[in-house]
N, C-alpha and C positions, 0 to 999 in steps of 0.2 A: 430464397437465397440465404445461405447460412451467414448470420452476422458474425463479426469478429471483434475481439476486444484487445488483443495484444498488439498495439499499433506502433510500438517504438522500434520494432525490428523488421527486417525485410521478410516478406512472405514468399514461400516456394511458388514457382511458376505453375505447378500442377494444382494449386489450390486457388480458389477465388480470392482476389485481392480484397482485403477488408479494410475499411476506412481507418484513419489514424486515431491515435489515442485521444479520447476526450478527456482532457485534463480539467478537473473541476477546480476553479479558482474562486475562493471566497474573497471578493474584493472589499476592502474596508473603505467606506465613503464617509469622510469627515463632515459632520453637519456644521454649518456656519452658526456661530453663536453670537447673538447681538446683545451687547451690554448697554443698557439704558442709563443715562445719567440725568438725574433730576436736579435741576438748578432751582434752589429756593432763594428768592431775593427778600432780604429782611432789611428793616430800617434801623439800626444804623449800619449793620455789617452783614455780609453774606453768611448764611448758615449752611454747613455741609449737607448735601442731599442725602436722604435716606436711601439705602440700597433697594433696588427694584426686586420683584419676586424672581426666584431662581427657577428656571424651567428645566424639567428633567431631560436628560439626553435622549434623543429619539432612538427608538429601537425598531421601528417599522421600516417601510421602504424609505430609503434616503438616509437612514441611520447607520451606525456602525454594524457591520456584520458580526454575529457571534463567532468566537473562535471555535473551530471544529473540535469535537471531543477526541481525546487521545487516550490510549491505554499503554502503560509501561510494562515491559517484560523484564523482570528482574534477572532471569537466567542469562539473557543476552545483552542486558543493559541497552535496550532500544525501546522506542515507542512507535506506534502507528496510529493513524486516524481510524475512527469508527464512523463509517458513513451513516446517514439517516436510514433507518429501517434495518440496520445491522446491530448486532449485540456481541458483547464479550461472553463466551461460553466456556464452561468447564468440561463439556462433553459434546462430541459431534459425530454424526453418522453419514456425512456427505461422502467420505472416502475412508476406506480401511487404512489404519496406520499401524504398522507392526509395533509390538511392544518395545519400548526403549528408543524408538526412532525420534519422537518429539516429546521427551519427558518434560512435564511442567511447561509446555509451550503455551504462549499466548494464542488464543483461538478467537477469531472474529468471524461471525457467520451471519447469513441471512436465511432463515428458515432451514429447510433441508436440501437446498439447491446450490448454495455457494458458501465457501469457507476459505479462510486464509490462516495458515499456521506459521508462527515465527519461532524458529529454533536454531540449534547449532548443528553444523555439519560434522561428520565423523573426522576427528583430527588425524586418524590413521590414513584417511584418503586425501584430506586437504590439510596439510600442516599449517598451523597458525603463523601469521606474520607479525613480527614486532613493529614493522613500519610498512603498512600497505602502500604508502606512496612511493617507496623505493622500487625500481624496476625488478621484476621477478618473473621471467618468462616461464620457468618451471611451475611457479605458483599459479600463474594465469592458466596454464594448461590443466593443472589439477582442478581449478575452479570450473573450467569449461567441461571437463570430463565428468565431474560430479553433478553438475546441473543437468547434463544430458542423461546420465545414468538414472538419477532420481525421477526425471520427467518420464522416461520410458517405464520405470518400475511402477510409478503411481498410476500411469495410464493403464498398465496391465492389471494392477490391483482393482482399479475402478471398473474395468470391463475386460475380464479375463478372456483371452483368446480372440478379442476383437482386433480388427485392423486399426492402425493409428497412422496419422499423417504428421510428419515433423514440420510444423508450420514455421518455426523460427528458431534460430540459435544465434544469439547476439550478445553484444558486450556494452550496451548502454549503461552508464554508471547510475547507481542509486546512492543517495546520501554522500556523494563525492567519494565513493569507495570503488575499488576494482570489482566489477560485477560481471557475471555471466548468467544469461537467461535462456532457458529452453522451453518451448511451448509445443504441446502435442494435442491433437484432436482425434477423438474416437470417431471411426467411420463405420456405419452399419450397426445393426442390432438395436436393442432397447435404449441404449445410451448414445445413439448417433448424434454427433455434434457436441458431446461433452468436451470440456477443455481442461487441460492440466498444464500448469505453469510452475516452473521451479527457478528461483534466482538464488545464486550463491554469491556471497559478498565477503571480501577480505576486510575484516575490521581489526583494529589493533589487539593482538593477543588471542583472537578467536575468529572462526569462519562462520558466518551466518548462513542459514538455509531457510528460505521462505517458500512455502508451498501454497499454491492457490488452485482450487478445483471448482469448476462450475458445471453442474449437471444441466442437461437440456430442459428448458421450461418455457413458459410464455414470455419470460423476460430475461432470456439468456444474454442478450446484448447488454442490457442495463446491469445485470449482475457482473458481467465481464468487465464493464467499465468501472464499476464500483470496486471490484477486486483489484483491478489494476491501480486504482487510486490508493487503496490500502498499501499495496506493495511499494509503490513509489513514494508514499508519505513517510517511509521508515527513516528514522533519524537516531543517532547515537545519544544515549543519556548517561549521566554519571552513574557508576556502579562498580561492583567489585571486579568486573572483567575489564573495566576501562583502563 
C-alpha cells in the first residue's frame, strides 16, 4: 500500500486515503532542580552555610530537549528546520530545476531521494502583497493557481510523460500566512509513487514558493513526513525583504 505524507489536506477519493500528518514535536521537559541548604551551627552564632555542589543540567532522557537546527534563507528572509539525517546543500539532483527558478534558494535534502527548496514565486504571476492579512480574493486565486501550476510542472520534470494523480489542493496556513498547497503523485514507471508538493505563501512584500520532492525508496513515508516537517516549520526572519 502506497504510504502518504501530505496529511494536512483532503485526499482525492480515487486515491488510497493516507494517514494524517505526523507532526514532530520536540517537547521540552524541565528538570526539577533541588537546592540543598547546609546549616552549620556554631557557638556563639550561626555561620552561613557553604553552597552545595552545582549539578549540571541533565541532557539525557528527562532533560531539556535540544532546539532543532534551523537554516536561514537570506533571499526570502525565512528559516526552516533541518531534520536529523538531512543537510543543507548547495547542489541537488533529486529533481531538475530550470535555470533561474530557485536562484540562491535554501536547499535541505536527505541523500538523493528527498529535497525541499525555499525560494520566491514569480511576481509576474503572483503579485506581492503589502499586507497579507488583508482580504485579497484575487491574490488568493493567484496563490492557488501558481501552486497547482508548479506542482504539475515539477511532476512532469521529475517523470516526463508519466501519469500523475492530483492528491490534494488545499489552503492550510503555514507561518500564519495565506497559503496554498498542491500535491501530486507519479503513477507508473520507474518513479511510481514519487511525490511532489508545492506551497505558495503570501508574505509581506514577497510571495514564497516552497518545493518538496520525494523519490520512491525504502523510506518514502519517513522522507515524506520529514519533508512535511521542513515545509511547515517555515517562519519569517528579519531581513531586507521584511
